[in-house]
N, C-alpha and C positions, 0 to 999 in steps of 0.2 A: 293675583287674576289682575284686581285694579289697577296697578302700577304698569302693569301690561300694557293693559286696553289703553292707559292714557299715553305711554310711551309711544305706540300705535298711532294715537288719533296727533301727538305733537309731530310725530314726521309726515303725516298727510297733510297737517297743515304747513309744512314747512315746504309743501312741494308749490312750483309756482302760478300763480292764478288761485290758490285755494283763498277762501276767506272763512269761511265755517265748516265744522265737523260737529255729525252728531250720532251715536251709538243708541240704541234700542233693545230692548231684550223682546222674546218672543212673545210679549202680552201688551207690547208699546208705551213700555215704561225706560223714561231716559234713562241710560248707564252713565253719560257723561255727554257736555255740549260747550263747545268752545268758538269764538269769533261769531260770524253771523248765525249762526246755527241756534234758533230757540226751541229749548226744552219741551215748551208746553204742544210744540207741535208732534211728540215724538209717536203719539197714537197714531196718527194722520199718516203718518210718514211709512209707519209699521201695517198699516191695513192698505197703502198701496201696495208693498211689496208681499204682502199675504193675495191681496187681487190678482197680479201679474204672476205668480206660482199657479193661481187659480188659470188663469188664461193659457197656461202651457203644462200641463197636468203631466203630461208624459216625458216630459224635457228631462235629464239630467243635470243639466246645470240650470241654476236661479237664473232668472231675466234680471238685467240691469235696464233701471226706467231712469230716461232721461229728459226734467221737463225745461224748456226753454223760456226768457224773458228775455226783454232788453237788456234789464239791468243783472240777473244774475242766472248760472245754470246749476242744474240739484240736479244728481246724479243720485238713486238710491238702489242695493241691492242687499240681502239676506243670504247669510250666509254662517252654520255651523251655530244658530238660535240666537244671531245677532242681526240685527239688520244697521246698516251703516249709510249715510247721508250727506253726500261731499257738496258744500257751493264754492262755484268758482264764478269768477268774474268771466264773461264771455271773452273769447280770444278774438 
C-alpha cells in the first residue's frame, strides 16, 4: 500500500501548480508529505476534515475544504480513512 500511496502522491505533485501534498490517517498521523507540506501539521489537517464532516452529517460525499491566501491555496479532503492536503500556488 505504501508504494501505491507514494505513486499517487507523485502523480498529484506532477500536476500544474501543486507544490506540496500530505496524506494523514484517521488519527491525524502523517502517512506521507512531499514538497511544502509539513508533516507536523497532519493532526490539524485531519481535524479540519473531521470538523467539516460534522457540518454536513447527512451528506453522502465528503466535503472539500479550501483555504486561500496570497501565497498558497490548500485543499483538504478525506476519503477511505485517509485525508489528503494539496498545496497549490494561486493561479
